[in-house]
mmCIF file of the N, C-alpha and C atoms, coordinates in Angstrom:
data_MODEL
# 
_entry.id   MODEL 
# 
loop_
_atom_site.group_PDB 
_atom_site.id 
_atom_site.type_symbol 
_atom_site.label_atom_id 
_atom_site.label_alt_id 
_atom_site.label_comp_id 
_atom_site.label_asym_id 
_atom_site.label_entity_id 
_atom_site.label_seq_id 
_atom_site.pdbx_PDB_ins_code 
_atom_site.Cartn_x 
_atom_site.Cartn_y 
_atom_site.Cartn_z 
_atom_site.occupancy 
_atom_site.B_iso_or_equiv 
_atom_site.pdbx_formal_charge 
_atom_site.auth_seq_id 
_atom_site.auth_comp_id 
_atom_site.auth_asym_id 
_atom_site.auth_atom_id 
_atom_site.pdbx_PDB_model_num 
ATOM 1   N N  . MET A 1 1  ? 102.948 111.411 106.022 1.00 0.00 ? 1  MET A N  1 
ATOM 2   C CA . MET A 1 1  ? 103.778 110.257 106.316 1.00 0.00 ? 1  MET A CA 1 
ATOM 3   C C  . MET A 1 1  ? 102.915 109.078 106.742 1.00 0.00 ? 1  MET A C  1 
ATOM 4   N N  . ALA A 1 2  ? 101.899 109.353 107.556 1.00 0.00 ? 2  ALA A N  1 
ATOM 5   C CA . ALA A 1 2  ? 101.037 108.265 108.027 1.00 0.00 ? 2  ALA A CA 1 
ATOM 6   C C  . ALA A 1 2  ? 100.318 107.606 106.857 1.00 0.00 ? 2  ALA A C  1 
ATOM 7   N N  . GLU A 1 3  ? 99.926  108.430 105.873 1.00 0.00 ? 3  GLU A N  1 
ATOM 8   C CA . GLU A 1 3  ? 99.214  107.890 104.722 1.00 0.00 ? 3  GLU A CA 1 
ATOM 9   C C  . GLU A 1 3  ? 100.100 106.951 103.913 1.00 0.00 ? 3  GLU A C  1 
ATOM 10  N N  . SER A 1 4  ? 101.372 107.296 103.709 1.00 0.00 ? 4  SER A N  1 
ATOM 11  C CA . SER A 1 4  ? 102.276 106.413 102.966 1.00 0.00 ? 4  SER A CA 1 
ATOM 12  C C  . SER A 1 4  ? 102.574 105.155 103.781 1.00 0.00 ? 4  SER A C  1 
ATOM 13  N N  . GLY A 1 5  ? 102.655 105.288 105.088 1.00 0.00 ? 5  GLY A N  1 
ATOM 14  C CA . GLY A 1 5  ? 102.836 104.120 105.951 1.00 0.00 ? 5  GLY A CA 1 
ATOM 15  C C  . GLY A 1 5  ? 101.640 103.196 105.878 1.00 0.00 ? 5  GLY A C  1 
ATOM 16  N N  . ASP A 1 6  ? 100.445 103.795 105.852 1.00 0.00 ? 6  ASP A N  1 
ATOM 17  C CA . ASP A 1 6  ? 99.229  102.996 105.735 1.00 0.00 ? 6  ASP A CA 1 
ATOM 18  C C  . ASP A 1 6  ? 99.208  102.237 104.419 1.00 0.00 ? 6  ASP A C  1 
ATOM 19  N N  . SER A 1 7  ? 99.588  102.906 103.328 1.00 0.00 ? 7  SER A N  1 
ATOM 20  C CA . SER A 1 7  ? 99.537  102.200 102.049 1.00 0.00 ? 7  SER A CA 1 
ATOM 21  C C  . SER A 1 7  ? 100.613 101.133 101.966 1.00 0.00 ? 7  SER A C  1 
ATOM 22  N N  . LEU A 1 8  ? 101.739 101.325 102.618 1.00 0.00 ? 8  LEU A N  1 
ATOM 23  C CA . LEU A 1 8  ? 102.771 100.280 102.672 1.00 0.00 ? 8  LEU A CA 1 
ATOM 24  C C  . LEU A 1 8  ? 102.229 99.065  103.410 1.00 0.00 ? 8  LEU A C  1 
ATOM 25  N N  . VAL A 1 9  ? 101.594 99.300  104.541 1.00 0.00 ? 9  VAL A N  1 
ATOM 26  C CA . VAL A 1 9  ? 101.026 98.208  105.321 1.00 0.00 ? 9  VAL A CA 1 
ATOM 27  C C  . VAL A 1 9  ? 99.937  97.500  104.526 1.00 0.00 ? 9  VAL A C  1 
ATOM 28  N N  . LEU A 1 10 ? 99.045  98.276  103.908 1.00 0.00 ? 10 LEU A N  1 
ATOM 29  C CA . LEU A 1 10 ? 97.969  97.667  103.126 1.00 0.00 ? 10 LEU A CA 1 
ATOM 30  C C  . LEU A 1 10 ? 98.505  96.845  101.961 1.00 0.00 ? 10 LEU A C  1 
ATOM 31  N N  . GLU A 1 11 ? 99.519  97.339  101.293 1.00 0.00 ? 11 GLU A N  1 
ATOM 32  C CA . GLU A 1 11 ? 100.107 96.591  100.177 1.00 0.00 ? 11 GLU A CA 1 
ATOM 33  C C  . GLU A 1 11 ? 100.706 95.276  100.662 1.00 0.00 ? 11 GLU A C  1 
ATOM 34  N N  . GLN A 1 12 ? 101.425 95.317  101.757 1.00 0.00 ? 12 GLN A N  1 
ATOM 35  C CA . GLN A 1 12 ? 102.012 94.088  102.294 1.00 0.00 ? 12 GLN A CA 1 
ATOM 36  C C  . GLN A 1 12 ? 100.924 93.112  102.733 1.00 0.00 ? 12 GLN A C  1 
ATOM 37  N N  . LEU A 1 13 ? 99.865  93.618  103.336 1.00 0.00 ? 13 LEU A N  1 
ATOM 38  C CA . LEU A 1 13 ? 98.769  92.753  103.747 1.00 0.00 ? 13 LEU A CA 1 
ATOM 39  C C  . LEU A 1 13 ? 98.083  92.115  102.544 1.00 0.00 ? 13 LEU A C  1 
ATOM 40  N N  . ARG A 1 14 ? 97.944  92.866  101.456 1.00 0.00 ? 14 ARG A N  1 
ATOM 41  C CA . ARG A 1 14 ? 97.377  92.295  100.219 1.00 0.00 ? 14 ARG A CA 1 
ATOM 42  C C  . ARG A 1 14 ? 98.261  91.165  99.693  1.00 0.00 ? 14 ARG A C  1 
ATOM 43  N N  . LEU A 1 15 ? 99.571  91.389  99.711  1.00 0.00 ? 15 LEU A N  1 
ATOM 44  C CA . LEU A 1 15 ? 100.498 90.353  99.249  1.00 0.00 ? 15 LEU A CA 1 
ATOM 45  C C  . LEU A 1 15 ? 100.439 89.118  100.141 1.00 0.00 ? 15 LEU A C  1 
ATOM 46  N N  . ILE A 1 16 ? 100.369 89.344  101.443 1.00 0.00 ? 16 ILE A N  1 
ATOM 47  C CA . ILE A 1 16 ? 100.267 88.217  102.376 1.00 0.00 ? 16 ILE A CA 1 
ATOM 48  C C  . ILE A 1 16 ? 98.962  87.456  102.145 1.00 0.00 ? 16 ILE A C  1 
ATOM 49  N N  . ARG A 1 17 ? 97.874  88.175  101.972 1.00 0.00 ? 17 ARG A N  1 
ATOM 50  C CA . ARG A 1 17 ? 96.584  87.531  101.722 1.00 0.00 ? 17 ARG A CA 1 
ATOM 51  C C  . ARG A 1 17 ? 96.631  86.709  100.440 1.00 0.00 ? 17 ARG A C  1 
ATOM 52  N N  . ALA A 1 18 ? 97.235  87.244  99.399  1.00 0.00 ? 18 ALA A N  1 
ATOM 53  C CA . ALA A 1 18 ? 97.352  86.510  98.136  1.00 0.00 ? 18 ALA A CA 1 
ATOM 54  C C  . ALA A 1 18 ? 98.193  85.251  98.318  1.00 0.00 ? 18 ALA A C  1 
ATOM 55  N N  . ASP A 1 19 ? 99.307  85.373  99.040  1.00 0.00 ? 19 ASP A N  1 
ATOM 56  C CA . ASP A 1 19 ? 100.154 84.202  99.300  1.00 0.00 ? 19 ASP A CA 1 
ATOM 57  C C  . ASP A 1 19 ? 99.400  83.134  100.079 1.00 0.00 ? 19 ASP A C  1 
ATOM 58  N N  . LEU A 1 20 ? 98.652  83.560  101.092 1.00 0.00 ? 20 LEU A N  1 
ATOM 59  C CA . LEU A 1 20 ? 97.915  82.596  101.898 1.00 0.00 ? 20 LEU A CA 1 
ATOM 60  C C  . LEU A 1 20 ? 96.808  81.919  101.092 1.00 0.00 ? 20 LEU A C  1 
ATOM 61  N N  . GLY A 1 21 ? 96.147  82.667  100.219 1.00 0.00 ? 21 GLY A N  1 
ATOM 62  C CA . GLY A 1 21 ? 95.120  82.074  99.365  1.00 0.00 ? 21 GLY A CA 1 
ATOM 63  C C  . GLY A 1 21 ? 95.707  81.049  98.411  1.00 0.00 ? 21 GLY A C  1 
ATOM 64  N N  . GLU A 1 22 ? 96.845  81.390  97.833  1.00 0.00 ? 22 GLU A N  1 
ATOM 65  C CA . GLU A 1 22 ? 97.531  80.458  96.931  1.00 0.00 ? 22 GLU A CA 1 
ATOM 66  C C  . GLU A 1 22 ? 97.982  79.221  97.695  1.00 0.00 ? 22 GLU A C  1 
ATOM 67  N N  . LEU A 1 23 ? 98.531  79.433  98.863  1.00 0.00 ? 23 LEU A N  1 
ATOM 68  C CA . LEU A 1 23 ? 98.984  78.322  99.691  1.00 0.00 ? 23 LEU A CA 1 
ATOM 69  C C  . LEU A 1 23 ? 97.817  77.411  100.055 1.00 0.00 ? 23 LEU A C  1 
ATOM 70  N N  . ARG A 1 24 ? 96.699  77.997  100.404 1.00 0.00 ? 24 ARG A N  1 
ATOM 71  C CA . ARG A 1 24 ? 95.522  77.218  100.778 1.00 0.00 ? 24 ARG A CA 1 
ATOM 72  C C  . ARG A 1 24 ? 95.078  76.316  99.625  1.00 0.00 ? 24 ARG A C  1 
ATOM 73  N N  . SER A 1 25 ? 95.018  76.858  98.425  1.00 0.00 ? 25 SER A N  1 
ATOM 74  C CA . SER A 1 25 ? 94.581  76.046  97.289  1.00 0.00 ? 25 SER A CA 1 
ATOM 75  C C  . SER A 1 25 ? 95.614  74.985  96.917  1.00 0.00 ? 25 SER A C  1 
ATOM 76  N N  . GLU A 1 26 ? 96.897  75.328  97.006  1.00 0.00 ? 26 GLU A N  1 
ATOM 77  C CA . GLU A 1 26 ? 97.936  74.340  96.723  1.00 0.00 ? 26 GLU A CA 1 
ATOM 78  C C  . GLU A 1 26 ? 97.931  73.213  97.745  1.00 0.00 ? 26 GLU A C  1 
ATOM 79  N N  . LEU A 1 27 ? 97.718  73.538  99.011  1.00 0.00 ? 27 LEU A N  1 
ATOM 80  C CA . LEU A 1 27 ? 97.674  72.512  100.045 1.00 0.00 ? 27 LEU A CA 1 
ATOM 81  C C  . LEU A 1 27 ? 96.464  71.600  99.871  1.00 0.00 ? 27 LEU A C  1 
ATOM 82  N N  . ALA A 1 28 ? 95.345  72.152  99.472  1.00 0.00 ? 28 ALA A N  1 
ATOM 83  C CA . ALA A 1 28 ? 94.152  71.338  99.250  1.00 0.00 ? 28 ALA A CA 1 
ATOM 84  C C  . ALA A 1 28 ? 94.399  70.348  98.115  1.00 0.00 ? 28 ALA A C  1 
ATOM 85  N N  . ALA A 1 29 ? 95.015  70.827  97.030  1.00 0.00 ? 29 ALA A N  1 
ATOM 86  C CA . ALA A 1 29 ? 95.319  69.940  95.908  1.00 0.00 ? 29 ALA A CA 1 
ATOM 87  C C  . ALA A 1 29 ? 96.335  68.885  96.309  1.00 0.00 ? 29 ALA A C  1 
ATOM 88  N N  . PHE A 1 30 ? 97.332  69.301  97.057  1.00 0.00 ? 30 PHE A N  1 
ATOM 89  C CA . PHE A 1 30 ? 98.373  68.367  97.497  1.00 0.00 ? 30 PHE A CA 1 
ATOM 90  C C  . PHE A 1 30 ? 97.787  67.315  98.434  1.00 0.00 ? 30 PHE A C  1 
ATOM 91  N N  . LYS A 1 31 ? 96.906  67.735  99.312  1.00 0.00 ? 31 LYS A N  1 
ATOM 92  C CA . LYS A 1 31 ? 96.270  66.812  100.251 1.00 0.00 ? 31 LYS A CA 1 
ATOM 93  C C  . LYS A 1 31 ? 95.463  65.764  99.489  1.00 0.00 ? 31 LYS A C  1 
ATOM 94  N N  . ASP A 1 32 ? 94.760  66.184  98.455  1.00 0.00 ? 32 ASP A N  1 
ATOM 95  C CA . ASP A 1 32 ? 93.979  65.245  97.652  1.00 0.00 ? 32 ASP A CA 1 
ATOM 96  C C  . ASP A 1 32 ? 94.869  64.206  96.983  1.00 0.00 ? 32 ASP A C  1 
ATOM 97  N N  . GLU A 1 33 ? 96.064  64.609  96.605  1.00 0.00 ? 33 GLU A N  1 
ATOM 98  C CA . GLU A 1 33 ? 96.993  63.704  95.917  1.00 0.00 ? 33 GLU A CA 1 
ATOM 99  C C  . GLU A 1 33 ? 97.695  62.748  96.879  1.00 0.00 ? 33 GLU A C  1 
ATOM 100 N N  . THR A 1 34 ? 97.857  63.133  98.121  1.00 0.00 ? 34 THR A N  1 
ATOM 101 C CA . THR A 1 34 ? 98.699  62.368  99.047  1.00 0.00 ? 34 THR A CA 1 
ATOM 102 C C  . THR A 1 34 ? 97.985  62.082  100.358 1.00 0.00 ? 34 THR A C  1 
ATOM 103 N N  . HIS A 1 35 ? 96.998  61.255  100.316 1.00 0.00 ? 35 HIS A N  1 
ATOM 104 C CA . HIS A 1 35 ? 96.199  60.991  101.511 1.00 0.00 ? 35 HIS A CA 1 
ATOM 105 C C  . HIS A 1 35 ? 97.047  60.478  102.675 1.00 0.00 ? 35 HIS A C  1 
ATOM 106 N N  . SER A 1 36 ? 97.914  59.511  102.434 1.00 0.00 ? 36 SER A N  1 
ATOM 107 C CA . SER A 1 36 ? 98.645  58.940  103.567 1.00 0.00 ? 36 SER A CA 1 
ATOM 108 C C  . SER A 1 36 ? 100.133 58.766  103.292 1.00 0.00 ? 36 SER A C  1 
ATOM 109 N N  . ASP A 1 37 ? 100.651 59.454  102.328 1.00 0.00 ? 37 ASP A N  1 
ATOM 110 C CA . ASP A 1 37 ? 102.065 59.336  101.976 1.00 0.00 ? 37 ASP A CA 1 
ATOM 111 C C  . ASP A 1 37 ? 102.899 60.183  102.942 1.00 0.00 ? 37 ASP A C  1 
ATOM 112 N N  . PHE A 1 38 ? 103.654 59.512  103.808 1.00 0.00 ? 38 PHE A N  1 
ATOM 113 C CA . PHE A 1 38 ? 104.413 60.192  104.853 1.00 0.00 ? 38 PHE A CA 1 
ATOM 114 C C  . PHE A 1 38 ? 105.444 61.168  104.275 1.00 0.00 ? 38 PHE A C  1 
ATOM 115 N N  . VAL A 1 39 ? 106.168 60.749  103.241 1.00 0.00 ? 39 VAL A N  1 
ATOM 116 C CA . VAL A 1 39 ? 107.186 61.630  102.637 1.00 0.00 ? 39 VAL A CA 1 
ATOM 117 C C  . VAL A 1 39 ? 106.523 62.882  102.068 1.00 0.00 ? 39 VAL A C  1 
ATOM 118 N N  . ALA A 1 40 ? 105.396 62.713  101.444 1.00 0.00 ? 40 ALA A N  1 
ATOM 119 C CA . ALA A 1 40 ? 104.684 63.863  100.887 1.00 0.00 ? 40 ALA A CA 1 
ATOM 120 C C  . ALA A 1 40 ? 104.239 64.803  102.002 1.00 0.00 ? 40 ALA A C  1 
ATOM 121 N N  . GLN A 1 41 ? 103.806 64.239  103.117 1.00 0.00 ? 41 GLN A N  1 
ATOM 122 C CA . GLN A 1 41 ? 103.390 65.078  104.235 1.00 0.00 ? 41 GLN A CA 1 
ATOM 123 C C  . GLN A 1 41 ? 104.570 65.864  104.802 1.00 0.00 ? 41 GLN A C  1 
ATOM 124 N N  . LYS A 1 42 ? 105.737 65.232  104.875 1.00 0.00 ? 42 LYS A N  1 
ATOM 125 C CA . LYS A 1 42 ? 106.924 65.951  105.343 1.00 0.00 ? 42 LYS A CA 1 
ATOM 126 C C  . LYS A 1 42 ? 107.270 67.082  104.380 1.00 0.00 ? 42 LYS A C  1 
ATOM 127 N N  . THR A 1 43 ? 107.157 66.818  103.085 1.00 0.00 ? 43 THR A N  1 
ATOM 128 C CA . THR A 1 43 ? 107.432 67.844  102.081 1.00 0.00 ? 43 THR A CA 1 
ATOM 129 C C  . THR A 1 43 ? 106.480 69.021  102.265 1.00 0.00 ? 43 THR A C  1 
ATOM 130 N N  . MET A 1 44 ? 105.219 68.717  102.508 1.00 0.00 ? 44 MET A N  1 
ATOM 131 C CA . MET A 1 44 ? 104.224 69.763  102.711 1.00 0.00 ? 44 MET A CA 1 
ATOM 132 C C  . MET A 1 44 ? 104.573 70.591  103.946 1.00 0.00 ? 44 MET A C  1 
ATOM 133 N N  . LEU A 1 45 ? 105.013 69.948  104.999 1.00 0.00 ? 45 LEU A N  1 
ATOM 134 C CA . LEU A 1 45 ? 105.377 70.677  106.216 1.00 0.00 ? 45 LEU A CA 1 
ATOM 135 C C  . LEU A 1 45 ? 106.568 71.598  105.986 1.00 0.00 ? 45 LEU A C  1 
ATOM 136 N N  . PHE A 1 46 ? 107.560 71.131  105.237 1.00 0.00 ? 46 PHE A N  1 
ATOM 137 C CA . PHE A 1 46 ? 108.710 71.987  104.926 1.00 0.00 ? 46 PHE A CA 1 
ATOM 138 C C  . PHE A 1 46 ? 108.280 73.187  104.088 1.00 0.00 ? 46 PHE A C  1 
ATOM 139 N N  . GLY A 1 47 ? 107.356 72.955  103.154 1.00 0.00 ? 47 GLY A N  1 
ATOM 140 C CA . GLY A 1 47 ? 106.825 74.061  102.353 1.00 0.00 ? 47 GLY A CA 1 
ATOM 141 C C  . GLY A 1 47 ? 106.105 75.079  103.212 1.00 0.00 ? 47 GLY A C  1 
ATOM 142 N N  . LEU A 1 48 ? 105.298 74.585  104.144 1.00 0.00 ? 48 LEU A N  1 
ATOM 143 C CA . LEU A 1 48 ? 104.590 75.481  105.061 1.00 0.00 ? 48 LEU A CA 1 
ATOM 144 C C  . LEU A 1 48 ? 105.562 76.291  105.908 1.00 0.00 ? 48 LEU A C  1 
ATOM 145 N N  . ALA A 1 49 ? 106.588 75.636  106.413 1.00 0.00 ? 49 ALA A N  1 
ATOM 146 C CA . ALA A 1 49 ? 107.585 76.331  107.235 1.00 0.00 ? 49 ALA A CA 1 
ATOM 147 C C  . ALA A 1 49 ? 108.242 77.454  106.439 1.00 0.00 ? 49 ALA A C  1 
ATOM 148 N N  . SER A 1 50 ? 108.512 77.203  105.172 1.00 0.00 ? 50 SER A N  1 
ATOM 149 C CA . SER A 1 50 ? 109.129 78.212  104.322 1.00 0.00 ? 50 SER A CA 1 
ATOM 150 C C  . SER A 1 50 ? 108.213 79.422  104.147 1.00 0.00 ? 50 SER A C  1 
ATOM 151 N N  . VAL A 1 51 ? 106.945 79.160  103.860 1.00 0.00 ? 51 VAL A N  1 
ATOM 152 C CA . VAL A 1 51 ? 105.987 80.254  103.667 1.00 0.00 ? 51 VAL A CA 1 
ATOM 153 C C  . VAL A 1 51 ? 105.795 81.032  104.959 1.00 0.00 ? 51 VAL A C  1 
ATOM 154 N N  . ILE A 1 52 ? 105.706 80.340  106.070 1.00 0.00 ? 52 ILE A N  1 
ATOM 155 C CA . ILE A 1 52 ? 105.553 81.009  107.363 1.00 0.00 ? 52 ILE A CA 1 
ATOM 156 C C  . ILE A 1 52 ? 106.767 81.894  107.643 1.00 0.00 ? 52 ILE A C  1 
ATOM 157 N N  . GLY A 1 53 ? 107.950 81.404  107.304 1.00 0.00 ? 53 GLY A N  1 
ATOM 158 C CA . GLY A 1 53 ? 109.158 82.207  107.471 1.00 0.00 ? 53 GLY A CA 1 
ATOM 159 C C  . GLY A 1 53 ? 109.128 83.471  106.627 1.00 0.00 ? 53 GLY A C  1 
ATOM 160 N N  . GLN A 1 54 ? 108.634 83.343  105.385 1.00 0.00 ? 54 GLN A N  1 
ATOM 161 C CA . GLN A 1 54 ? 108.529 84.507  104.507 1.00 0.00 ? 54 GLN A CA 1 
ATOM 162 C C  . GLN A 1 54 ? 107.533 85.522  105.060 1.00 0.00 ? 54 GLN A C  1 
ATOM 163 N N  . ILE A 1 55 ? 106.423 85.031  105.597 1.00 0.00 ? 55 ILE A N  1 
ATOM 164 C CA . ILE A 1 55 ? 105.439 85.932  106.191 1.00 0.00 ? 55 ILE A CA 1 
ATOM 165 C C  . ILE A 1 55 ? 106.049 86.644  107.400 1.00 0.00 ? 55 ILE A C  1 
ATOM 166 N N  . GLY A 1 56 ? 106.799 85.904  108.211 1.00 0.00 ? 56 GLY A N  1 
ATOM 167 C CA . GLY A 1 56 ? 107.471 86.506  109.355 1.00 0.00 ? 56 GLY A CA 1 
ATOM 168 C C  . GLY A 1 56 ? 108.432 87.604  108.931 1.00 0.00 ? 56 GLY A C  1 
ATOM 169 N N  . GLU A 1 57 ? 109.154 87.382  107.839 1.00 0.00 ? 57 GLU A N  1 
ATOM 170 C CA . GLU A 1 57 ? 110.071 88.407  107.333 1.00 0.00 ? 57 GLU A CA 1 
ATOM 171 C C  . GLU A 1 57 ? 109.309 89.647  106.892 1.00 0.00 ? 57 GLU A C  1 
ATOM 172 N N  . ARG A 1 58 ? 108.177 89.454  106.221 1.00 0.00 ? 58 ARG A N  1 
ATOM 173 C CA . ARG A 1 58 ? 107.371 90.601  105.786 1.00 0.00 ? 58 ARG A CA 1 
ATOM 174 C C  . ARG A 1 58 ? 106.853 91.387  106.976 1.00 0.00 ? 58 ARG A C  1 
ATOM 175 N N  . VAL A 1 59 ? 106.362 90.683  107.978 1.00 0.00 ? 59 VAL A N  1 
ATOM 176 C CA . VAL A 1 59 ? 105.850 91.358  109.173 1.00 0.00 ? 59 VAL A CA 1 
ATOM 177 C C  . VAL A 1 59 ? 106.974 92.135  109.852 1.00 0.00 ? 59 VAL A C  1 
ATOM 178 N N  . GLY A 1 60 ? 108.155 91.529  109.946 1.00 0.00 ? 60 GLY A N  1 
ATOM 179 C CA . GLY A 1 60 ? 109.295 92.227  110.522 1.00 0.00 ? 60 GLY A CA 1 
ATOM 180 C C  . GLY A 1 60 ? 109.644 93.478  109.733 1.00 0.00 ? 60 GLY A C  1 
ATOM 181 N N  . HIS A 1 61 ? 109.578 93.372  108.416 1.00 0.00 ? 61 HIS A N  1 
ATOM 182 C CA . HIS A 1 61 ? 109.855 94.529  107.554 1.00 0.00 ? 61 HIS A CA 1 
ATOM 183 C C  . HIS A 1 61 ? 108.835 95.638  107.829 1.00 0.00 ? 61 HIS A C  1 
ATOM 184 N N  . LEU A 1 62 ? 107.561 95.259  107.926 1.00 0.00 ? 62 LEU A N  1 
ATOM 185 C CA . LEU A 1 62 ? 106.532 96.252  108.216 1.00 0.00 ? 62 LEU A CA 1 
ATOM 186 C C  . LEU A 1 62 ? 106.760 96.905  109.579 1.00 0.00 ? 62 LEU A C  1 
ATOM 187 N N  . GLU A 1 63 ? 107.115 96.104  110.563 1.00 0.00 ? 63 GLU A N  1 
ATOM 188 C CA . GLU A 1 63 ? 107.379 96.653  111.891 1.00 0.00 ? 63 GLU A CA 1 
ATOM 189 C C  . GLU A 1 63 ? 108.511 97.662  111.855 1.00 0.00 ? 63 GLU A C  1 
ATOM 190 N N  . ARG A 1 64 ? 109.572 97.345  111.122 1.00 0.00 ? 64 ARG A N  1 
ATOM 191 C CA . ARG A 1 64 ? 110.682 98.308  111.021 1.00 0.00 ? 64 ARG A CA 1 
ATOM 192 C C  . ARG A 1 64 ? 110.245 99.580  110.307 1.00 0.00 ? 64 ARG A C  1 
ATOM 193 N N  . LYS A 1 65 ? 109.426 99.435  109.264 1.00 0.00 ? 65 LYS A N  1 
ATOM 194 C CA . LYS A 1 65 ? 108.990 100.599 108.494 1.00 0.00 ? 65 LYS A CA 1 
ATOM 195 C C  . LYS A 1 65 ? 108.100 101.523 109.312 1.00 0.00 ? 65 LYS A C  1 
ATOM 196 N N  . ILE A 1 66 ? 107.223 100.938 110.129 1.00 0.00 ? 66 ILE A N  1 
ATOM 197 C CA . ILE A 1 66 ? 106.293 101.792 110.891 1.00 0.00 ? 66 ILE A CA 1 
ATOM 198 C C  . ILE A 1 66 ? 106.828 102.129 112.282 1.00 0.00 ? 66 ILE A C  1 
ATOM 199 N N  . GLY A 1 67 ? 108.009 101.607 112.599 1.00 0.00 ? 67 GLY A N  1 
ATOM 200 C CA . GLY A 1 67 ? 108.651 101.972 113.848 1.00 0.00 ? 67 GLY A CA 1 
ATOM 201 C C  . GLY A 1 67 ? 108.108 101.255 115.065 1.00 0.00 ? 67 GLY A C  1 
ATOM 202 N N  . ALA A 1 68 ? 107.541 100.075 114.850 1.00 0.00 ? 68 ALA A N  1 
ATOM 203 C CA . ALA A 1 68 ? 106.985 99.312  115.988 1.00 0.00 ? 68 ALA A CA 1 
ATOM 204 C C  . ALA A 1 68 ? 108.068 98.538  116.700 1.00 0.00 ? 68 ALA A C  1 
# 
């Protein structure tokens, strides 16, 4: 059981790492395009909030699965 729990955690961590890497590159490109555009910065913040919320949901799912 511990081994399947470990692989569940590792898989979720891989997905989170991939999402964060993608987010990092998208934010860098977006930043280059919008140096001082306030509306664009607000859009970026809403996007970040969404991704952070998704990561929080994944972590919560992992906690429920491993009984934390």
